PAKOLKE-330615 format. One record per residue (C-alpha): residue in one letter; y negated, z, x. Coordinates in steps of 0.2 Angstrom, whole numbers, plus 2048, in hexadecimal, padded with zeros to 3 digits. Layout:
% PAKOLKE-330615
aYZX/...
END
This chain:
% PAKOLKE-330615
m0D83B45F0/s0E13C45ED/f0EA3CE5FA/e0F33DE5F7/i0FF3E9602/v10B3F35F6/e1124025FE/i1254035FB/a12F4135FA/k13A40F608/g12F412617/n131403622/v12F3F6614/i11E3EE611/e11B3E3602/v10D3D7603/q1073CD5F3/v0FB3BE5F6/k0F33B25EA/g0E83A45F0/k0E43A2603/l0E63AF610/t0D73B361A/k0D33BB62A/e0CD3CA620/s0DF3CC619/y0E53CF62A/e0D83DD62C/t0E23E661F/f0F43E0623/v0F43E3636/p0EF3F5636/a0FB3FA628/t1093F0630/e1063F7641/a10640963A/k117406633/i11D3FE643/k11740E64C/e120419640/f13041063E/g13140464D/k1363F5642/v1303F0631/r1363E5623/v1293DA61A/l12A3D3608/f11D3C5607/i11A3C05F5/m1103B05F1/h1083AB5E1/d0FE39B5E0/f0FD39C5F3/h0F23905FC/g0F639460E/w0EB39B61C/s0D9399621/a0D7394634/g0D23A6638/a0E13AD62F/m0EC3A1638/w0E63A8649/e0E83BA643/d0FA3B663D/f0FE3AE64E/k0F73BD658/f1013C964D/d1113BF64F/l1103BF662/k10C3D1663/h11A3D6656/f1273C965A/n1353D765A/h12E3E364D/i1323DA63D/e1443DD638/r1443D3628/l1383C7620/a13B3C260E/i12F3B4608/v12D3B25F5/g1253A35EF/e1233965E2/t1233855EB/k12D37A5F7/w12137C605/e12138F604/k13438E606/g131384616/m12739361C/a13739C61F/m13C38F62C/f12B38E633/c12A3A1637/r13B3A2640/p13439E652/f1273AB650/t1323BA64D/t1433C164F/a1443C763D/h1513C1631/i1473B6625/k14C3B1613/y1433A7606/f1443AC5F3/d13D3A35E4/h1313AD5DA/t13E3AE5CC/d1493B85D9/i13C3C55DE/e1493D45DA/k1563CB5E5/a1493CA5F3/r1453DD5F1/d1583E15F2/w15A3D6601/i14B3DE60A/n1513EF607/a1643EB60B/
END
């Protein structure tokens, strides 16, 4: 599993790159970094890029649920970039947990996703 947060020039954008399965430890990095951006900008935009993604561990799902409840209104846009049909379904699954505009992009359209997240 690899998990990386990539700082983007535009201050309120967070790019997250994930390979494998998200773990609770991933959230120990993601949550503080995202909350710092929320404190600074009020709302953030997240570009979530998945490569060979295998979902969440049980601990990571709980951390994700807690994060979603706490920050329901703080995510302005969420771009999900993936490689499979089930990842595309994540865009629909996420809708009840946030007020963010959510859009799925195929991994071949990563530059379109970056353009959209920054628009």
